[in-house]
C-alpha positions in Angstrom: 20.3 -27.1 -23.3 17.3 -26.0 -21.3 15.2 -29.0 -20.4 11.8 -27.2 -20.5 12.6 -25.9 -24.0 13.5 -29.4 -25.1 10.2 -30.7 -23.7 8.2 -28.0 -25.5 10.0 -28.8 -28.7 9.2 -32.5 -28.4 5.5 -31.7 -27.8 5.5 -29.4 -30.8 7.0 -32.2 -33.0 4.4 -34.6 -32.0 1.6 -32.1 -32.7 3.0 -30.8 -36.0 4.0 -34.3 -37.2 7.6 -33.7 -38.2 10.9 -31.9 -37.3 10.7 -29.8 -40.5 7.2 -28.5 -39.7 8.3 -27.3 -36.3 11.5 -25.8 -37.8 9.4 -23.8 -40.2 7.2 -22.5 -37.3 10.3 -21.5 -35.4 12.3 -20.2 -38.4 15.2 -22.6 -37.7 16.5 -25.8 -39.2 15.2 -29.3 -38.8 18.6 -30.5 -37.5 18.3 -27.9 -34.7 14.9 -29.3 -33.7 16.2 -32.9 -33.9 19.1 -32.0 -31.6 16.7 -30.6 -29.0 14.6 -33.8 -29.1 17.9 -35.9 -29.0 19.0 -34.0 -25.9 15.7 -34.8 -24.1 16.1 -38.5 -25.1 19.6 -38.5 -23.7 18.4 -36.9 -20.5 15.6 -39.5 -20.1 17.7 -42.4 -21.3 15.0 -43.6 -23.7 14.1 -43.1 -27.3 10.9 -41.1 -27.8 10.7 -40.9 -31.6 11.8 -43.4 -34.2 13.3 -41.5 -37.1 13.7 -42.5 -40.7 14.6 -40.4 -43.7 10.9 -39.9 -44.4 8.9 -40.4 -41.2 9.1 -39.9 -37.4 7.0 -42.2 -35.3 6.4 -42.1 -31.5 7.7 -45.0 -29.5 5.6 -46.5 -26.7 7.6 -44.4 -24.1 7.2 -41.4 -26.4 3.4 -41.9 -26.4 3.4 -42.1 -22.6 5.7 -39.1 -22.2 3.6 -37.0 -24.5 0.3 -37.9 -22.8 1.6 -37.1 -19.4 3.8 -34.1 -20.2 1.2 -32.3 -22.4 -1.0 -31.8 -19.4 1.9 -30.8 -17.2 3.1 -28.1 -19.6 -0.5 -26.9 -20.1 -0.8 -26.5 -16.3 2.5 -24.6 -16.2 1.3 -22.3 -18.9 -2.0 -21.7 -17.1 -0.1 -20.9 -13.8 2.2 -18.5 -15.6 -0.7 -16.7 -17.2 -2.6 -16.5 -13.8 0.5 -15.2 -12.0 1.3 -12.7 -14.8 -2.2 -11.3 -14.6 -1.5 -10.1 -11.1 1.0 -7.6 -12.6 -1.7 -6.4 -15.0 -4.9 -6.1 -12.8 -6.0 -5.4 -9.3 -6.9 -8.7 -7.8 -6.1 -11.1 -4.9 -5.1 -10.1 -1.3 -3.6 -6.8 -0.1 -2.2 -6.6 3.4 -2.2 -3.1 4.9 -1.2 -1.6 8.2 -2.9 1.6 9.2 -2.3 4.1 11.9 -5.3 3.8 14.2 -6.4 7.4 14.3 -6.2 8.1 10.6 -7.8 4.8 9.8 -10.7 5.5 12.1 -11.3 9.1 11.0 -10.4 9.1 7.4 -9.6 5.8 5.7 -12.0 3.1 7.0 -15.2 5.0 6.2 -14.1 5.0 2.5 -12.9 1.4 2.3 -16.3 0.0 1.1 -16.2 2.4 -1.9 -12.6 1.3 -2.7 -13.6 -2.4 -2.6 -16.6 -1.7 -4.8 -14.3 -0.1 -7.3 -11.9 -3.1 -7.1 -14.3 -6.1 -6.8 -11.5 -8.8 -7.3 -9.4 -7.4 -4.4 -9.5 -8.4 -0.7 -8.0 -6.4 2.1 -6.3 -7.7 5.3 -6.3 -4.6 7.5 -4.2 -4.3 10.7 -4.5 -1.2 13.0 -1.3 -0.3 14.8 0.8 2.8 15.5 4.0 0.7 15.5 6.7 1.1 12.8 7.5 -2.5 11.8 9.5 -4.4 9.2 7.1 -4.5 6.3 8.7 -7.5 4.5 9.1 -9.6 7.7 5.5 -9.0 8.6 4.2 -9.5 5.1 2.7 -6.0 4.9 2.2 -4.6 1.4 1.3 -1.0 2.3 1.4 1.0 5.6 0.3 4.4 6.7 2.7 6.0 9.2 3.5 9.4 10.6 6.9 10.8 9.9 9.3 10.2 7.0 11.4 7.1 7.4 15.2 6.6 7.1 14.8 3.0 6.0 15.9 2.9 2.4 14.3 -0.5 1.9 10.9 1.3 1.9 9.3 3.8 -0.4 7.4 6.7 1.3 4.9 8.8 -0.4 3.6 11.8 1.5 -0.2 11.9 1.8 -0.6 15.1 3.9 1.8 17.6 5.4 1.9 18.2 9.1 -0.9 20.8 9.4 -2.4 21.2 12.8 -5.4 23.1 14.1 -6.5 24.3 17.5 -10.1 23.4 18.1 -12.8 22.8 20.7 -16.6 22.2 20.8 -19.1 25.1 20.4 -20.4 24.2 23.9 -17.0 24.6 25.5 -16.4 28.0 23.8 -19.9 29.2 24.8 -19.1 28.4 28.4 -15.5 29.4 28.7 -15.0 32.0 25.9 -13.0 31.8 22.6 -9.3 32.5 22.8 -8.1 35.3 20.5 -4.4 35.0 21.2 -2.2 32.0 22.0 -1.4 33.5 25.4 -5.0 33.1 26.4 -4.7 29.3 26.3 -3.0 29.4 29.7 -6.5 30.2 31.1 -8.2 27.3 29.3 -8.5 23.5 29.9 -6.2 22.1 27.3 -6.2 18.5 26.3 -2.7 17.2 25.8 -1.5 14.4 23.5 1.0 12.3 25.3 3.6 10.7 23.1 7.3 10.6 22.2 8.6 14.0 21.2 5.3 15.7 22.2 5.2 18.4 24.9 2.8 20.3 27.0 4.2 23.4 25.4 2.5 24.5 22.2 4.6 26.5 19.7 2.9 29.2 17.7 4.3 31.1 14.7 3.0 34.1 12.6 4.4 36.9 10.5 8.0 35.8 11.3 7.3 35.8 15.0 7.0 32.9 17.4 6.1 32.1 20.9 5.7 29.0 23.1 2.8 28.6 25.5 2.8 26.2 28.4 -0.6 24.5 28.5 -2.3 22.4 31.1 -5.6 20.5 31.6 -7.3 17.7 33.3 -6.6 15.0 30.7 -3.7 13.7 28.7 -3.7 10.6 26.5 -1.7 8.8 24.0 -4.8 8.2 21.8 -5.7 10.9 19.2 -9.2 9.4 19.0 -9.8 9.6 22.7 -8.5 13.2 22.7 -10.8 14.2 19.9 -13.9 12.6 21.5 -13.1 14.5 24.7 -12.9 17.7 22.8 -16.2 17.0 20.9 -17.8 16.4 24.3 -16.8 19.8 25.6 -14.0 18.9 27.9 -11.4 21.4 26.5 -9.2 22.6 23.7 -6.9 20.4 21.7 -4.3 20.6 19.0 -4.6 17.9 16.3 -3.9 17.2 12.7 -6.3 18.9 10.3 -7.3 15.6 8.7 -8.1 14.2 12.2 -10.6 16.9 12.9 -11.9 17.5 9.4 -15.1 15.6 9.6 -16.0 16.8 13.1 -15.4 20.4 12.0 -17.6 19.9 8.9 -20.3 18.4 11.1 -20.2 21.4 13.5 -19.0 19.2 16.4 -15.7 21.2 16.6 -14.8 24.8 15.9 -11.3 25.9 14.8 -9.7 28.9 16.6 -6.5 30.8 16.3 -6.4 30.0 12.6 -4.0 32.9 11.8 -1.2 31.0 13.7 0.8 28.0 12.8 0.9 25.6 15.8 2.8 22.5 16.8 3.3 20.5 20.0 6.4 18.7 18.6 9.5 19.4 16.6 9.3 16.1 14.8 8.1 15.4 11.3 4.5 14.2 11.7 3.4 14.4 8.1 1.4 11.4 7.0 3.0 8.9 4.6 2.0 5.8 2.6 4.9 3.4 2.9 5.6 0.2 0.9 8.6 -2.1 0.4 11.1 -0.9 -2.3 11.0 -3.0 -5.4 11.7 -2.8 -9.1 8.0 -2.6 -9.9 5.0 -1.5 -7.8 2.2 -4.0 -8.0 -1.2 -3.0 -9.3 -2.8 -3.7 -5.9 -0.3 -1.5 -4.1 -0.6 1.3 -6.7 -4.4 1.2 -6.5 -4.4 1.5 -2.7 -1.8 4.2 -2.6 -3.7 6.2 -5.3 -6.9 5.7 -3.2 -5.1 7.1 -0.1 -3.8 10.1 -2.0 -7.3 10.8 -3.2 -8.5 10.9 0.4 -6.0 13.6 1.2 -6.4 15.7 -1.9 -6.8 19.3 -1.3 -9.9 21.3 -2.2 -8.2 22.5 -5.4 -7.8 18.9 -6.5 -4.0 18.8 -6.1 -2.6 16.1 -3.8 0.2 16.9 -1.4 3.6 16.7 -3.1 6.4 14.7 -1.6 
């Protein structure tokens, strides 16, 4: 017989005054209640309640046990209530890992708003471009590029891989604006240096395609550095649309060759929110993933579909 159930039954008998009163509350028999109390007494090796045909009275050990155990069970119930509330409300600590470039340009500026909307939530934010073991590193949500093969994680696409070619107004004023991908060979192109990335940019349009070998006086493994160089007039770059969105809106960058689809890599570089697989997503994780989706919602109000 479950010990905790027997303890609760004993406490109820003391508070109700009799086995029969508790039996009525639980829609069972008085003998069933007596058996539970008897099992507890056998476990403890001491009589807790003296029984007669008409009365039940606490023994001295019974008084002591009730006084001590009532507080213990009360604390257990409070703890259970507190823990259960985490599955019903957004509160506590959420640990997130964000890719540096997207965090800097898109996510971090909106974090104050997210926390104002969820005042009982705290964030522990790590910036890294590494793909790590989320469970081992105690990460609740991560934002990564590329869909994962790890079935222990759930990946929700935030934004498809949509790249743009852009440069500063000052650069184009001085060097001219390319009208065709082939003209990029005559421009200073800023190159992202990373696994699966090339100094050859592939363009596609109307069922046609071509590859252009580009060169320039700077290459870097940092998307942020690349964009700052472009904003400051150093050259032309290819980057994710979300990376350049604010700079384009501010007039710091201008998109060119928009009629072409462009890619410097054959890899999947769509943006995903990733979290450990589980039977139930926590309210904290759900709130943050929904927040991320809202940041990448298209102008028509429809988020990217996985």
